[in-house]
C-alpha positions as CSV (number, residue, x, y, z in Angstrom):
1,M,73.2,99.5,193.3
2,D,73.9,103.1,194.5
3,N,76.9,101.6,195.4
4,Q,77.8,100.7,192.4
5,L,79.1,103.8,190.7
6,P,81.8,104.2,193.0
7,L,83.2,100.9,192.5
8,F,83.3,101.5,188.6
9,Y,85.0,105.1,189.1
10,G,87.7,103.0,190.8
11,L,87.8,100.1,188.3
12,S,88.3,102.8,185.9
13,F,91.4,104.6,187.5
14,L,92.6,101.5,187.7
15,T,92.0,99.6,184.3
16,V,93.7,103.5,182.8
17,A,96.8,102.5,184.9
18,I,97.2,99.1,183.8
19,A,96.9,100.3,180.0
20,F,99.1,102.9,180.9
21,A,102.0,100.8,182.1
22,F,101.3,98.4,179.3
23,A,101.8,100.6,177.2
24,A,104.9,102.2,178.8
25,Y,105.7,98.3,178.5
26,L,105.3,98.2,174.8
27,Y,106.7,101.8,174.0
28,L,110.4,100.6,176.2
29,W,110.1,97.7,174.0
30,V,110.3,99.3,170.8
31,K,112.6,101.9,171.6
32,K,115.4,99.2,172.4
33,Q,115.3,98.0,169.0
34,K,118.5,98.7,167.1
35,T,118.7,101.5,164.2
36,V,122.4,101.3,162.5
37,N,121.7,102.7,159.2
38,K,123.0,106.6,159.4
39,K,121.1,107.1,156.2
40,I,117.6,106.1,157.8
41,E,118.5,107.7,161.5
42,E,119.2,110.8,159.8
43,V,115.9,110.7,157.5
44,S,113.9,109.8,160.9
45,Q,115.4,113.0,162.7
46,L,114.3,115.2,159.5
47,I,110.7,113.4,159.7
48,K,110.7,114.0,163.8
49,E,111.4,117.6,163.2
50,G,108.8,118.5,160.8
51,A,106.4,116.7,162.5
52,N,106.9,118.1,165.6
53,T,107.8,121.9,164.1
54,F,104.1,121.7,162.4
55,M,102.3,120.4,165.8
56,R,103.8,123.3,167.5
57,R,102.5,125.8,164.9
58,E,98.8,124.1,164.7
59,Y,98.6,123.9,168.2
60,A,99.7,127.4,168.8
61,V,96.7,128.4,166.3
62,L,94.4,126.2,167.7
63,A,95.1,127.9,171.4
64,R,94.1,130.6,170.2
65,F,91.0,129.0,168.9
66,A,90.1,127.1,172.5
67,I,91.0,130.4,174.7
68,I,88.4,132.5,172.7
69,A,85.8,129.7,172.7
70,A,86.4,128.9,176.3
71,I,85.7,132.7,176.9
72,V,82.2,132.1,175.5
73,I,81.4,129.1,176.9
74,L,82.5,130.6,180.5
75,L,79.9,133.5,179.7
76,L,77.2,131.2,178.2
77,L,77.0,127.6,179.1
78,P,75.0,125.6,180.4
79,S,73.0,129.2,181.0
80,P,74.4,132.9,181.3
81,I,76.7,133.2,183.5
82,W,74.5,136.7,184.8
83,N,71.5,133.9,185.8
84,G,73.5,132.8,188.8
85,N,74.9,129.6,188.0
86,V,78.9,130.6,188.1
87,L,80.0,127.5,189.4
88,D,77.9,125.5,186.7
89,N,79.8,128.0,184.0
90,I,83.3,127.5,185.3
91,A,82.8,123.8,185.8
92,M,81.9,123.6,181.9
93,T,84.5,125.9,180.9
94,L,87.8,123.7,182.6
95,A,85.6,120.6,181.2
96,Y,85.9,121.8,177.7
97,L,89.6,122.7,178.3
98,A,90.4,119.3,180.0
99,G,88.8,117.9,176.5
100,T,91.0,119.9,174.1
101,V,94.4,119.4,176.2
102,L,93.7,115.6,176.5
103,S,92.9,115.7,172.7
104,A,96.5,117.7,171.8
105,I,98.3,115.0,174.2
106,A,96.6,112.0,172.0
107,G,98.2,113.8,168.9
108,K,101.6,114.1,170.6
109,I,101.9,111.1,171.8
110,G,101.0,109.6,167.8
111,I,103.8,111.5,166.4
112,L,106.4,110.7,169.4
113,V,105.7,107.0,169.1
114,A,105.3,107.0,165.2
115,T,109.0,108.8,164.7
116,L,110.3,105.8,167.1
117,S,109.0,103.4,165.7
118,N,109.2,104.1,161.3
119,G,113.4,103.8,161.3
120,R,113.1,100.5,163.6
121,S,110.5,99.0,161.3
122,A,112.5,99.5,158.5
123,E,115.7,97.8,159.5
124,A,113.3,95.3,161.2
125,A,112.5,94.3,157.6
126,K,115.7,93.4,156.5
127,K,115.4,90.5,158.8
128,G,112.0,89.5,157.8
129,I,108.2,90.3,157.5
130,K,108.0,89.0,161.6
131,P,110.1,91.7,163.1
132,A,108.9,94.1,161.1
133,F,105.0,94.0,161.9
134,L,105.6,93.6,165.7
135,I,107.6,97.0,165.5
136,G,104.9,98.8,163.6
137,F,102.1,97.2,165.2
138,R,103.6,97.1,168.9
139,G,104.2,101.1,168.0
140,G,100.6,101.7,167.0
141,A,99.4,99.9,170.3
142,V,101.1,102.3,172.3
143,M,99.0,105.2,171.0
144,G,96.1,103.1,171.3
145,L,96.1,102.1,174.9
146,L,97.0,105.7,175.8
147,V,94.2,107.4,173.7
148,V,91.8,105.2,174.9
149,G,93.0,105.3,178.6
150,C,93.3,109.2,178.4
151,S,89.3,109.4,176.9
152,L,88.2,107.0,179.9
153,F,90.2,108.9,182.6
154,G,89.2,112.2,181.5
155,V,85.4,111.3,181.2
156,A,85.4,109.2,184.6
157,A,87.0,112.4,186.3
158,V,84.8,114.8,184.8
159,L,81.8,112.8,186.2
160,M,83.1,112.0,189.1
161,L,84.3,115.5,190.1
162,T,80.7,117.1,188.7
163,G,77.9,115.0,189.1
164,N,76.5,116.6,185.7
165,A,76.3,114.4,182.8
166,S,75.6,117.7,181.0
167,I,79.2,118.7,181.5
168,L,80.5,115.9,179.6
169,L,78.9,117.4,176.5
170,G,81.5,120.4,177.2
171,F,84.2,117.9,177.5
172,S,83.2,116.1,174.4
173,F,83.0,119.7,172.7
174,G,86.5,120.4,173.6
175,A,87.7,117.0,172.1
176,S,85.8,117.0,168.9
177,S,86.9,120.8,168.1
178,L,90.6,120.2,168.4
179,A,90.1,116.8,166.6
180,L,88.6,118.3,163.6
181,F,90.9,121.3,163.4
182,A,93.5,118.7,164.0
183,K,92.4,116.1,161.4
184,A,91.5,118.7,158.8
185,G,95.3,120.6,158.9
186,G,97.2,117.3,159.3
187,G,95.2,116.0,156.4
188,I,95.7,119.1,154.2
189,F,99.4,119.0,155.4
190,T,99.9,115.2,154.2
191,K,97.8,115.1,151.0
192,T,99.7,118.5,149.9
193,A,102.7,116.3,150.1
194,D,101.6,113.2,149.0
195,I,99.6,114.0,145.7
196,S,102.9,116.8,145.0
197,A,105.6,113.9,145.2
198,D,103.8,111.4,143.4
199,L,102.7,113.4,140.1
200,T,106.1,115.1,139.8
201,G,108.4,112.3,141.1
202,K,105.9,109.1,139.8
203,V,104.1,110.8,136.6
204,E,106.5,113.1,135.5
205,L,110.0,111.6,135.7
206,G,109.7,107.8,136.5
207,I,111.1,107.8,140.0
208,P,110.4,105.5,142.5
209,E,107.7,106.8,145.0
210,D,110.6,107.7,147.8
211,D,113.5,108.8,145.8
212,P,115.5,111.2,148.4
213,R,116.0,113.3,144.8
214,N,111.9,114.5,145.4
215,P,112.1,117.6,147.3
216,A,108.7,117.0,148.7
217,V,109.4,113.2,149.6
218,I,110.3,114.2,153.5
219,A,107.3,116.2,153.7
220,D,105.3,113.5,152.5
221,N,107.0,111.2,155.4
222,V,106.1,113.9,157.8
223,G,102.2,113.9,156.6
224,D,101.9,110.5,157.3
225,N,102.9,111.4,160.9
226,V,100.8,114.6,161.3
227,G,97.6,113.6,159.6
228,D,97.0,109.9,159.8
229,V,98.6,109.7,163.2
230,A,98.3,112.6,165.3
231,G,95.1,113.8,163.5
232,M,93.4,110.3,163.8
233,G,94.7,109.9,166.9
234,A,92.5,113.2,168.3
235,D,89.8,112.0,165.9
236,L,89.0,108.4,167.3
237,F,89.8,109.8,171.1
238,D,87.0,112.5,170.3
239,S,84.6,109.4,168.5
240,N,85.1,107.7,172.0
241,V,84.3,110.6,174.2
242,A,81.3,111.0,172.4
243,A,79.9,107.7,172.4
244,M,80.5,107.8,176.1
245,A,79.1,111.3,177.1
246,S,76.1,110.8,174.7
247,A,75.3,107.4,176.8
248,L,76.2,108.8,179.8
249,V,74.0,112.0,179.7
250,I,71.1,110.2,178.7
251,A,71.6,107.1,181.1
252,Q,71.6,110.1,183.9
253,S,68.3,111.2,182.7
254,L,67.0,107.6,182.9
255,S,68.4,107.4,186.5
256,G,65.5,108.1,189.0
257,G,67.8,107.6,191.6
258,E,69.5,104.3,190.6
259,Y,72.6,104.3,189.0
260,A,73.1,100.9,187.0
261,N,72.7,102.4,183.8
262,I,75.5,104.8,184.2
263,S,77.4,102.0,185.9
264,M,76.9,99.8,182.7
265,V,78.2,102.7,180.6
266,F,81.6,102.5,182.6
267,C,81.7,98.8,182.7
268,Y,81.3,98.1,179.5
269,A,84.3,100.9,178.6
270,I,86.4,99.3,181.1
271,L,86.1,95.6,179.7
272,G,86.5,97.3,176.4
273,L,89.9,98.6,176.7
274,L,90.7,95.2,178.8
275,A,89.9,93.3,175.8
276,S,91.8,95.5,174.1
277,I,95.1,94.8,176.3
278,I,94.7,91.2,175.9
279,G,94.1,91.6,172.3
280,I,97.4,93.5,171.6
281,A,99.4,91.2,174.2
282,T,98.3,88.3,171.8
283,A,98.5,89.6,168.4
284,R,101.1,87.2,166.4
285,I,102.5,86.7,162.8
286,G,104.3,83.7,161.3
287,K,107.6,84.1,159.8
288,H,106.0,84.1,156.1
289,G,102.9,85.1,157.9
290,N,100.0,87.4,156.2
291,P,100.0,90.8,157.6
292,T,96.2,91.7,156.4
293,K,95.1,88.5,158.5
294,A,97.1,89.1,161.4
295,L,95.7,92.3,162.3
296,N,92.1,91.4,161.1
297,S,92.4,88.3,163.4
298,S,93.7,90.2,166.5
299,T,90.5,92.4,166.3
300,Y,88.6,89.4,166.4
301,V,89.8,88.0,169.0
302,T,89.3,91.3,170.8
303,T,85.5,91.7,169.9
304,G,85.2,87.5,171.2
305,I,86.7,88.6,174.7
306,F,85.1,91.8,175.0
307,L,81.5,89.9,174.5
308,V,82.3,87.3,177.0
309,L,83.2,89.8,179.6
310,T,80.5,92.3,179.1
311,A,78.2,89.0,179.1
312,A,79.6,88.0,182.6
313,A,79.3,91.4,183.5
314,T,76.1,91.9,183.1
315,A,75.2,88.5,184.7
316,L,77.2,89.7,187.8
317,F,75.9,93.3,188.8
318,P,72.4,93.6,189.5
319,G,70.8,96.3,187.4
320,F,72.6,95.6,184.5
321,S,70.2,94.7,182.2
322,W,70.5,91.4,178.9
323,R,68.4,93.9,176.3
324,I,71.2,96.6,176.5
325,W,74.1,93.9,176.4
326,G,72.1,93.1,173.3
327,A,72.5,96.4,172.1
328,A,76.2,96.7,172.8
329,A,77.0,93.2,171.1
330,V,74.9,93.9,168.1
331,G,77.0,97.4,167.8
332,L,80.3,95.9,167.9
333,L,79.2,92.6,165.5
334,V,78.2,95.2,162.9
335,G,81.1,97.2,163.3
336,V,82.9,94.3,162.5
337,I,81.0,93.7,159.2
338,I,81.1,96.6,158.6
339,G,84.8,96.3,158.4
340,I,84.8,93.0,156.3
341,T,82.5,94.6,153.6
342,T,85.1,97.9,153.7
343,D,87.9,95.0,153.5
344,Y,86.1,93.0,150.3
345,F,85.7,96.9,148.5
346,T,89.6,97.9,149.2
347,D,91.6,94.5,150.1
348,D,94.1,94.4,146.6
349,S,93.1,90.3,146.6
350,K,89.9,90.8,146.4
351,P,88.4,91.5,142.7
352,I,87.7,95.2,143.3
353,V,90.6,96.5,143.5
354,K,91.9,94.4,140.7
355,K,89.1,95.4,138.3
356,V,89.9,99.3,139.1
357,A,93.5,98.2,138.5
358,H,92.7,96.6,135.1
359,A,90.7,99.5,133.6
360,S,93.8,101.9,134.3
361,Q,94.9,100.0,131.3
362,S,92.5,102.4,129.5
363,G,93.5,105.5,130.6
364,P,93.2,107.9,133.9
365,A,89.7,108.8,133.2
366,F,88.7,104.8,133.5
367,T,90.6,104.7,137.0
368,V,88.8,107.3,138.3
369,L,85.1,106.3,137.0
370,S,85.6,102.7,138.4
371,G,86.6,103.9,141.8
372,V,83.9,106.2,142.1
373,S,81.4,104.0,141.2
374,Y,82.5,101.2,143.5
375,G,82.9,103.9,146.1
376,F,79.5,104.5,145.9
377,I,78.3,100.9,145.8
378,S,80.7,100.4,148.9
379,A,78.7,103.1,151.2
380,L,75.6,101.0,151.2
381,P,76.7,97.6,153.3
382,A,78.4,100.3,155.8
383,M,74.9,102.7,155.6
384,A,72.6,99.5,156.2
385,G,74.8,97.9,158.7
386,I,74.6,101.7,160.8
387,A,70.8,101.8,160.2
388,V,69.9,97.7,161.3
389,S,72.3,98.3,164.4
390,A,69.7,101.4,165.0
391,L,67.2,99.6,164.9
392,I,67.5,96.4,166.2
393,A,69.0,98.5,169.4
394,Y,65.9,100.9,169.7
395,Q,63.4,97.8,169.6
396,L,65.6,95.7,172.1
397,C,65.6,98.7,174.8
398,A,62.3,100.3,174.3
399,P,60.4,97.7,175.9
400,M,62.3,98.8,178.8
401,G,60.3,102.1,178.8
402,E,60.1,105.8,177.9
403,G,64.0,106.8,176.7
404,Y,65.7,103.6,176.9
405,A,65.1,103.0,172.8
406,I,67.6,105.9,172.3
407,F,69.6,104.8,175.6
408,G,70.0,101.5,173.2
409,I,71.0,103.3,170.5
410,S,74.1,105.4,172.6
411,M,74.8,101.9,174.0
412,A,75.4,100.1,170.6
413,A,77.7,103.1,169.5
414,V,79.7,102.5,173.2
415,G,79.9,98.5,172.2
416,M,81.2,99.6,168.5
417,L,83.6,101.6,169.8
418,S,84.4,99.2,173.2
419,I,87.4,98.0,171.1
420,V,88.7,101.4,170.1
421,G,92.3,100.5,171.4
422,M,92.5,97.8,169.0
423,I,91.4,99.9,166.4
424,I,93.6,102.8,166.9
425,S,96.4,100.4,167.0
426,N,95.6,98.8,163.6
427,D,95.2,102.4,162.4
428,A,98.5,103.6,163.5
429,Y,100.3,100.5,162.0
430,G,99.3,102.1,158.5
431,P,101.3,105.2,158.4
432,I,104.3,103.5,161.2
433,V,104.7,100.8,157.9
434,D,104.4,103.5,155.2
435,N,107.2,105.8,156.4
436,A,109.1,102.4,157.0
437,R,108.8,101.4,153.5
438,G,110.0,105.0,152.4
439,L,113.0,104.7,155.0
440,A,113.9,101.4,153.5
441,E,113.8,102.7,149.7
442,M,115.9,105.8,151.1
443,G,118.1,104.0,153.1
444,G,119.1,101.9,150.3
445,L,118.3,98.5,152.5
446,G,117.8,96.7,149.0
447,E,114.4,95.5,146.9
448,E,113.7,92.1,149.1
449,T,113.2,94.7,152.0
450,I,111.4,97.1,150.0
451,R,109.5,94.3,149.0
452,T,108.4,93.3,152.6
453,A,107.9,96.9,153.5
454,D,105.6,97.2,150.7
455,E,103.8,93.8,152.0
456,L,103.7,95.8,155.4
457,D,102.3,99.2,153.7
458,S,99.8,97.3,151.8
459,A,98.4,95.6,154.8
460,G,98.1,99.0,156.3
461,N,95.9,100.9,153.4
462,T,93.6,97.9,154.0
463,V,93.2,97.6,157.5
464,K,93.5,101.6,158.0
465,A,90.4,101.7,155.3
466,V,88.7,99.2,157.3
467,T,89.1,100.8,160.8
468,K,87.8,104.4,159.1
469,G,84.8,102.5,158.4
470,F,84.7,101.2,161.8
471,S,85.0,104.8,163.2
472,I,82.9,106.5,160.5
473,G,80.1,103.7,161.6
474,A,80.4,104.0,165.3
475,A,80.1,108.1,164.5
476,G,76.8,107.3,162.7
477,L,75.6,105.6,166.0
478,T,76.9,107.9,168.3
479,V,75.5,111.1,166.3
480,I,72.1,109.4,166.2
481,S,72.8,109.4,170.2
482,L,73.9,113.0,170.1
483,L,70.4,113.6,169.0
484,G,68.6,112.3,172.0
485,A,70.9,114.2,174.1
486,F,69.9,117.0,172.0
487,M,66.1,116.6,172.4
488,S,66.7,115.8,176.0
489,E,68.5,119.2,176.7
490,A,66.1,121.3,174.6
491,N,62.9,119.6,176.4
492,D,64.6,120.9,180.3
493,A,64.8,124.7,178.3
494,L,61.4,124.3,176.8
495,V,60.0,122.8,180.0
496,L,61.5,126.1,181.7
497,A,60.0,128.3,178.9
498,G,56.5,126.9,179.9
499,R,56.2,125.3,176.1
500,E,55.7,121.9,174.8
501,P,58.6,119.4,174.7
502,I,59.4,117.8,171.7
503,T,58.7,114.2,170.9
504,G,59.8,114.1,167.4
505,F,61.2,115.3,164.2
506,D,58.1,115.5,161.4
507,I,59.8,115.6,157.9
508,M,56.6,117.2,156.9
509,S,57.2,120.2,158.9
510,P,58.6,122.9,157.1
511,T,60.8,124.0,159.7
512,V,62.1,120.8,160.2
513,F,62.4,120.1,156.3
514,F,64.4,123.6,156.1
515,G,66.5,122.5,158.9
516,I,67.1,118.7,156.5
517,L,68.4,121.0,153.6
518,I,70.8,122.7,155.1
519,G,72.4,120.2,157.0
520,A,72.8,117.5,154.0
521,A,74.2,120.7,152.1
522,I,77.0,121.3,155.1
523,P,78.8,117.7,154.5
524,A,79.4,118.5,150.8
525,V,80.5,121.8,151.3
526,F,82.8,121.2,154.2
527,S,84.3,118.6,152.0
528,A,85.1,120.8,148.9
529,M,86.8,123.6,151.2
530,L,89.0,121.0,152.3
531,I,89.7,119.4,149.0
532,L,90.2,123.0,147.5
533,G,92.7,123.6,150.4
534,V,94.7,120.3,149.4
535,D,94.1,121.9,145.5
536,K,95.7,124.9,146.2
537,N,98.1,123.8,148.6
538,A,99.5,121.0,146.0
539,Q,99.8,123.3,143.1
540,R,102.6,125.4,145.1
541,M,104.4,122.5,146.3
542,V,104.3,121.6,142.7
543,A,105.9,124.4,141.4
544,E,108.4,124.7,144.6
545,I,109.8,120.9,143.3
546,H,109.7,122.2,139.6
547,R,111.8,124.8,140.4
548,Q,114.4,122.8,142.4
549,F,114.6,120.7,139.6
550,K,115.6,123.1,137.4
551,T,118.0,125.5,139.3
552,I,120.1,122.8,141.9
553,A,122.6,120.9,139.4
554,G,123.0,117.7,139.5
555,L,119.6,116.9,141.1
556,K,117.8,115.0,139.2
557,E,120.4,113.0,137.8
558,G,121.4,112.2,141.5
559,R,124.6,113.1,141.7
560,K,126.9,112.3,144.6
561,G,126.7,115.2,147.5
562,V,123.6,117.2,145.9
563,K,120.7,117.6,148.1
564,P,117.2,119.0,147.2
565,D,116.0,121.6,149.9
566,Y,113.6,119.5,152.0
567,G,112.6,122.4,154.3
568,K,110.8,124.7,151.7
569,C,108.0,122.1,151.0
570,I,108.0,121.4,154.8
571,D,107.4,125.0,154.7
572,I,105.1,125.2,152.1
573,A,102.7,122.2,153.4
574,T,102.6,123.7,156.9
575,S,101.7,127.4,156.1
576,G,99.1,126.0,153.6
577,A,97.4,123.7,155.7
578,L,97.4,126.0,159.1
579,K,95.8,128.9,156.4
580,E,93.3,126.4,155.4
581,L,92.1,124.3,158.7
582,I,89.7,126.5,160.3
583,P,87.6,128.1,157.8
584,A,85.7,125.0,156.9
585,G,85.5,123.8,160.6
586,L,84.1,127.0,161.2
587,M,81.4,127.1,157.8
588,S,80.0,124.0,160.0
589,I,79.8,125.9,163.4
590,A,78.6,128.8,161.9
591,A,75.7,127.4,160.0
592,T,74.6,125.4,162.9
593,V,74.5,128.1,165.3
594,A,72.2,130.5,161.9
595,V,70.0,127.5,161.4
596,G,68.8,127.1,165.2
597,L,68.7,131.0,165.4
598,I,66.5,131.0,162.2
599,G,64.1,128.0,162.8
600,G,64.6,127.0,166.6
601,P,65.3,123.4,168.3
602,L,62.9,122.3,165.5
603,A,64.6,122.9,162.4
604,I,68.2,122.4,164.2
605,G,66.8,118.2,164.7
606,G,66.5,118.2,161.0
607,F,69.5,119.7,160.3
608,L,71.3,117.1,162.3
609,L,69.6,114.5,160.5
610,G,70.7,116.0,157.1
611,N,74.0,116.3,158.3
612,I,73.9,113.0,159.7
613,V,72.7,111.0,156.5
614,S,74.4,113.0,154.2
615,G,77.7,113.4,156.0
616,L,78.2,109.4,156.4
617,L,77.2,108.6,153.0
618,I,80.1,111.0,151.9
619,A,82.2,109.8,154.1
620,L,81.8,106.2,153.5
621,F,82.3,106.8,150.0
622,M,85.3,109.2,149.9
623,S,86.8,106.6,152.7
624,N,86.4,103.8,150.6
625,A,87.1,105.1,147.1
626,G,90.4,106.4,148.4
627,G,91.6,103.2,149.8
628,L,90.6,101.8,146.6
629,W,92.6,103.9,144.1
630,D,95.7,103.7,146.7
631,N,95.8,99.6,146.7
632,A,94.7,99.3,143.1
633,K,98.0,101.6,142.5
634,K,99.9,99.3,145.3
635,Y,98.5,96.1,143.0
636,V,100.1,97.5,139.4
637,E,103.1,98.5,141.3
638,S,103.6,94.8,142.8
639,G,104.0,93.6,138.7
640,E,100.7,93.0,137.8
641,E,99.2,95.2,134.5
642,G,102.4,96.1,133.1
643,G,104.0,96.9,136.5
644,K,105.6,99.8,137.1
645,G,106.1,102.9,134.6
646,S,103.7,101.5,132.4
647,D,100.6,103.4,131.5
648,A,98.4,101.5,133.6
649,H,100.7,102.4,136.3
650,K,100.6,106.4,135.7
651,A,96.9,106.3,135.5
652,A,96.3,104.4,138.7
653,V,98.7,107.1,140.1
654,I,96.5,109.7,139.4
655,G,93.4,107.8,140.4
656,D,95.6,107.3,144.4
657,T,96.2,111.5,143.8
658,V,92.4,111.8,143.4
659,G,91.7,109.4,146.0
660,D,94.1,110.5,148.3
661,P,92.6,113.9,149.7
662,F,89.1,111.6,149.9
663,K,90.7,108.8,152.2
664,D,92.9,110.9,154.3
665,T,91.5,114.9,154.4
666,A,87.9,115.1,153.7
667,G,86.2,111.5,154.6
668,P,87.7,111.2,158.0
669,S,87.1,114.6,159.2
670,I,83.1,114.5,158.0
671,N,82.7,112.1,161.0
672,T,84.2,114.8,163.4
673,Q,82.1,117.6,161.7
674,I,78.9,115.7,162.4
675,T,79.9,115.0,166.0
676,V,80.9,118.5,166.5
677,V,78.1,120.1,165.3
678,S,75.8,117.6,167.1
679,L,77.6,119.0,170.1
680,V,76.8,122.7,169.5
681,A,73.5,121.7,169.0
682,S,73.0,120.2,172.3
683,L,75.0,123.3,174.3
684,L,73.0,125.7,172.5
685,S,69.6,124.2,172.7
686,S,68.1,126.6,175.4
687,L,69.7,129.5,173.5
688,F,67.6,128.1,170.4
689,V,64.5,127.7,172.5
690,A,65.2,131.2,173.7
691,F,65.9,133.0,170.5
692,S,64.9,132.0,167.3
693,L,62.4,133.7,164.1
694,F,60.7,130.6,163.5
695,G,60.8,128.6,166.5
């Protein structure tokens, strides 16, 4: 059994190479598709330049944060450098920097592929839904394969070089801290532009969504890339790394000289990537097919392939446990169920979206009230799913011995994220076809082409809501296992200090309860700070749009040759996002450190519990309510409930503008925030043991 681990390191790197080669093939296939419309080429170039400008400026800000964090890690982690473990501190610092760099690359890859695919998908929509769908999906698949390949490569390389799973926490912190700020910054940018464009264009002037007269329209399309593509790529890279890191930390503590558990984590990650490759390669849609059905079918195919491959591997390799396979299988199946329930609440062919669209006839207050209500209801199935999968995984693995119950939960998270290559492919498809819809309108490709692009975009919104539910669910299981990793790290420090190790967190303890209350409040404050950032920024952009319509002669009338100043709106969104992206993340980290220094490891345990429960609830509510409002608007725009320009349409647009920062700024950032504070707690556990007022 000891010889298995080198085999799985080798297989990890081989699988990564296969994924990269397939991604290169898909990239070249997308690039080969023709673009002939000059207007689309011109606008695509503006979107690409705007996205790259924002990314350069954002990464310059984040690089300064990363350098400061690296210095702190070098001095203090895993123990103060003056204690003599210099090599461990250097390894932790290098792992942290590797995590940030790979996370940044994940975002950059997304921008490159999305800006290549959007115009091609728009022009392909002239020929029908099938070619346009394939370009959008394969463009997203390039990102999916490269992001998962980078995460598997990074985790395998760090563990192989250091032999210490605790160093992986530094790698994971690098990935998650950059993802937190990238998701927050991209989310603020994209929703600033989206809300401003919708309110001034659709509601005030009654012009189409992507009318080139609107000064915010290019910023809106840039935002789809920097928020929904780059930010999401970094986010899911972080989720995958965190799930593997927490599982490997616990597996190493259980190894006792045997490496089957560690090998099993890598084996399942390898097979998940292979299943995603097969699922992507076989994804198809008919000439008049349903894109939502095609995307969901590819997810189900990938799920089935993964379950069969992992069952075969469990039977084949000595030391692999069927109980652990059961935990991973439960995690994956619950992830699919969460996706199906999310689809019920956000798909415009299902009754909930139609009810909210109908409520819009009575005014925007009813749009908001019904959307909020169904958003809260929608959180229950997903929360129950996470709870059930954690409970089953725990009970399945508990008979294996001490520590295996938490390992079972961590493997449920690995299972849920095993097909993350397919999940990212579906998620990145959304913003690509959203851009394609805008480009079809700006390129004057005709109503039929726009209608085809709208159908693709609606599928993207539905599937994006499903994938967000999937990633939030996986984050829930991951942070439960990170709680186990924190206990493991804290107990090592407590034993060294000659104190009793932690066996659990008693909520009747005032120290634990103190942590729970503070932890539960953090996601709400974090969300409020991000949404206020969007609010302040959007108000500035709306004022700029009004100024341009008033001062640029002939702009409102659409006089030939008259163009708005797109660059000014892009600059407002960029500068505002960069100003607002750091404070919310720093607040979360500072709160974690403060609770640890006040109450010690028991208070931190409570803090993480409160943060997990509150964060998951708010994230699921915001993600689903936002997707629900977006598709209710699209349902009205399809001609239902009065169609475009009606009072119901204006009310639905207002609902969508409320939901925009819910689903694309705060909601998806919360699961990264939960991961970040969990990793900070684990990394600083020895500090909280040594220094705390009441610990």
